[in-house]
C-alpha positions as CSV (number, residue, x, y, z in Angstrom):
1,M,-6.1,-2.7,-11.8
2,R,-3.0,-2.7,-14.0
3,V,-4.0,0.6,-16.0
4,L,-5.4,2.7,-13.6
5,G,-3.0,1.7,-10.5
6,A,0.2,1.9,-13.1
7,S,-1.1,5.8,-14.0
8,V,-1.3,6.7,-10.3
9,L,1.7,5.4,-9.5
10,A,3.5,7.1,-12.8
11,L,1.9,10.5,-12.5
12,E,2.9,10.6,-9.1
13,A,6.7,9.7,-9.8
14,I,6.6,12.6,-12.0
15,V,5.0,14.9,-9.7
16,V,7.8,13.4,-6.6
17,I,10.8,14.7,-9.8
18,L,9.2,18.1,-10.2
19,A,9.0,18.6,-5.9
20,I,12.9,18.1,-5.8
21,P,14.2,21.6,-6.7
22,V,11.3,22.7,-4.3
23,V,12.3,20.7,-1.2
24,V,15.9,21.6,-1.6
25,V,15.7,25.2,-2.6
26,V,12.4,26.4,-0.7
27,G,12.0,23.6,1.6
28,T,11.2,24.1,5.3
29,I,14.3,22.0,6.6
30,N,17.6,22.8,5.0
31,V,18.3,19.4,2.7
32,T,21.5,19.0,1.1
33,P,20.9,19.2,-2.5
34,A,23.0,15.7,-2.4
35,V,20.3,14.7,-0.2
36,G,16.9,15.7,-1.9
37,I,17.9,14.7,-5.4
38,T,18.9,11.4,-4.3
39,A,15.6,10.8,-2.0
40,G,13.3,12.5,-4.6
41,V,14.9,10.0,-7.5
42,L,15.3,7.1,-5.1
43,L,10.9,7.6,-4.5
44,A,10.2,8.3,-7.7
45,L,12.0,5.4,-9.4
46,A,10.4,2.9,-6.6
47,L,7.1,4.5,-7.7
48,V,7.9,3.8,-11.3
49,V,9.2,0.6,-10.9
50,L,5.9,-0.5,-8.4
51,A,3.9,1.0,-11.6
52,R,5.6,-2.4,-13.5
53,Y,4.6,-4.6,-11.0
54,V,1.3,-3.4,-10.0
55,T,-0.7,-6.8,-10.6
56,R,1.4,-8.5,-7.9
57,P,-0.2,-9.8,-4.4
58,W,2.6,-7.5,-2.8
59,A,2.2,-4.3,-4.4
60,I,-0.6,-2.8,-2.7
61,P,1.2,-2.8,0.5
62,V,4.0,-1.6,-0.9
63,G,2.1,1.1,-2.6
64,W,0.7,2.3,0.6
65,I,3.9,2.2,1.9
66,L,5.4,4.6,-0.9
67,Q,1.6,7.0,-0.4
68,V,2.9,7.5,3.5
69,L,6.1,8.2,2.3
70,V,5.1,10.7,-0.4
71,V,2.9,12.1,1.8
72,A,5.6,12.4,4.3
73,T,7.8,14.7,2.2
74,G,5.4,17.4,3.3
75,F,7.3,17.9,6.4
76,L,9.6,19.2,3.5
77,A,7.9,20.9,1.6
78,P,4.1,21.8,3.0
79,A,2.4,21.9,-0.4
80,M,3.3,17.8,-0.7
81,F,0.8,17.5,2.2
82,I,-1.5,18.2,-0.2
83,V,-0.2,17.0,-3.2
84,G,0.3,13.5,-1.6
85,G,-2.6,13.6,0.1
86,T,-4.2,13.7,-3.4
87,F,-2.5,10.7,-4.8
88,A,-3.3,8.7,-1.6
89,V,-6.9,9.3,-2.2
90,L,-6.3,8.5,-6.3
91,W,-4.2,4.9,-5.2
92,G,-7.3,4.1,-3.0
93,V,-9.8,4.5,-5.7
94,A,-7.4,3.1,-8.7
95,I,-7.2,0.0,-5.8
96,K,-11.4,0.0,-5.2
97,L,-12.1,0.1,-9.1
98,G,-9.7,-2.0,-10.3
99,R,-10.7,-4.7,-8.0
100,Q,-14.3,-3.9,-9.0
101,V,-13.5,-4.2,-12.9
102,D,-11.1,-7.5,-12.3
103,S,-13.8,-8.8,-10.3
104,G,-16.5,-8.1,-13.7
105,S,-18.8,-6.2,-11.5
106,D,-20.3,-3.1,-12.8
107,P,-19.5,-0.2,-10.7
108,D,-21.9,1.9,-12.4
109,A,-25.1,-1.0,-11.7
110,A,-24.4,-0.6,-7.4
111,A,-25.2,3.6,-8.1
112,G,-28.1,3.1,-10.5
């Protein structure tokens, strides 16, 4: 769970940072640069910090909250609905596969 979940969150943080200029310049809602940059950096920072603590019991629900926030950035830049939704699916898969690996069961054994 640790490597897969942390990888998803770290990559998502990079995407959020790269989305900041899009939201500020061509976003659907007029966002001041200060607000857009601050919100984007705080969201990316939260994702990176959570990647460090992904094995803690509270990390899964907090991760889902962050996924909702990333998807909600789609109201500022509609492409983020797709990107955020993709990362939410990846987060769910990371949790599922991570739990299977942590429990010692073989994910391929169930399929074959």
